[in-house]
Structure formats: structure tokens, C-alpha cells
N, C-alpha and C positions, 0 to 999 in steps of 0.2 A: 504494500500500500504506500502510496506517495505521501509525503509530508503534508501537502495541501489538502489531501483527502482526510487525513487524520485531523487536521485543524478544523475542517468543515464538520466532521463528526462530533468533535468536542463542542462546537458552537451549537449544533443541532441538539445535542444532549442538554445544553443549558435551556434552550427554547422549550424542549419537550418537558423538562422538569417543571417549568412555570405552567405549562398547559396541563400537565398531569395533576398538579396541586389544585388547580381550578376545577378540573373535571371530577376529581375524586372527592371533592367537598359535597356532602349530601345537601347542603343548603342551595347548591346550584342545580340540583336535579329537579326534573319536572314534578309538580305536585307537592313540593315541600311546604308543609304547614298550611295546606289548603285542601279543601274538599272539592276536587274538580270533577266535572261530568266527563263522560267518555268523549264527547265532542271536544271539550276543552283540552283534554289530555292529547287528543289527536293533533290539535293545533300546536300545542307546546311540546309535544314529543312525550313518549312514554318514559317513565322512570327506569324501566328495565334497559332501554337503549342508552340512557345516560350512563348507567353503571357499566354496560358492556363497552361503550366507547372509552370510558375512563380506564377500564382494564386493558383494552387494546393499546392505549397510549402508554400505560405502564409497561406492558410487554415489550413494546418497541424501545422504550427507554432502557429497559434491562438488557436487551440485546445489544444496543449501542454501547452501554457501559461494559458489557462483557467483551465486545470486540475491542474497544479502546483499552480495556484492562489487559487483554492479551498482547496488544501492541506495546503497552508500557512495560510489561514483563519480558518483552523480547521474544515472544512466541511466534510472532508473525513477521519476523525480520527476513529479508531475502536470504536464501541459502548461501553459505560461505563457499568461496571458491575451493574446489578440491586441491589438496596439497600433493601434487606429483603422482596422482593415480591415473593419469592418462585422460583426465576430463570426465571420468565416469561418476555419475551422480549416485546418491543413495538409492534412488528409485531404480536405477539400472542394476545396482548390486542386488536389491531385493528381488527384482524380476529374474535375474540370473540364478539366484539361490532357489527361487520357487520353481524355475524350469528344471534345475538339477534334481530337486526333490520329486517333481512330477515324473521325470525320466526314471528315477530310481524306483518309485512306486510302480510305474508301468512295467519295468523289468521284473519286479517281484511278482506281479500279477501274471505276467506271461510265463514265468518259471513255474508258478503254482499250476497254471493251466496245463503246461507240458507234463508236469509230474502226475496230474490226474489222468491224462490220456495215455500215459505209458504204463 
């Protein structure tokens, strides 16, 4: 992730925190302290949807905090350049190891099959 993207996420986090505080306040939900008719609730919005929207905003805020936290802990840094291993990445090493294991398992299965037929 680029530095400018990280900075934008931090700014968005601040904005969402303000919004979440407003949306999560029951005093701002429809029908607070009033006996509304069904038609009035329809115009002002249902209390359920106010709660649901507040929960969705908090979820988004938590995901942004999680992402920025991983960046701050260094978990989303670009991969380091390999040191003299021919440019082979960790993923390439894992793929090769998995291929070796698959080949070994295939040979074992074929050997068992031959042993059964003999």
C-alpha cells in the first residue's frame, strides 16, 4: 500500500469515527421519545434501519482500523528483496515444496497400486 493511501485511510477513519458516534446514539434514531404512527415512522425511517446503519458504519471503521493497524505493525510492508537466492520468492519456494510433496504422494500411491496388482 502506498503512503498516500495509508494517509487517506487514516483520514477516513477519523471521519467515520465522528459518523459512527452520531449514528450509534439512540437519541438520533427514529422514534426516540415519541409515539409515532406507522406512516410517521415510514417518513422518518425505521429505528431498526438506524441501528443497522450504525452497525455497518462501525464494521467499516473496525476494518479500516484493522488494516491500518497491520500496516503500522509492519505486516503489510512490501516483501524484502531476496538475498542471493536467484530472485526466487517465498511463494515460489512454497509452490516448489508443494509440487515435490505432491510428486512424492503420487509415487507412493502408484507403488501401492502396483503392489496390489502383483
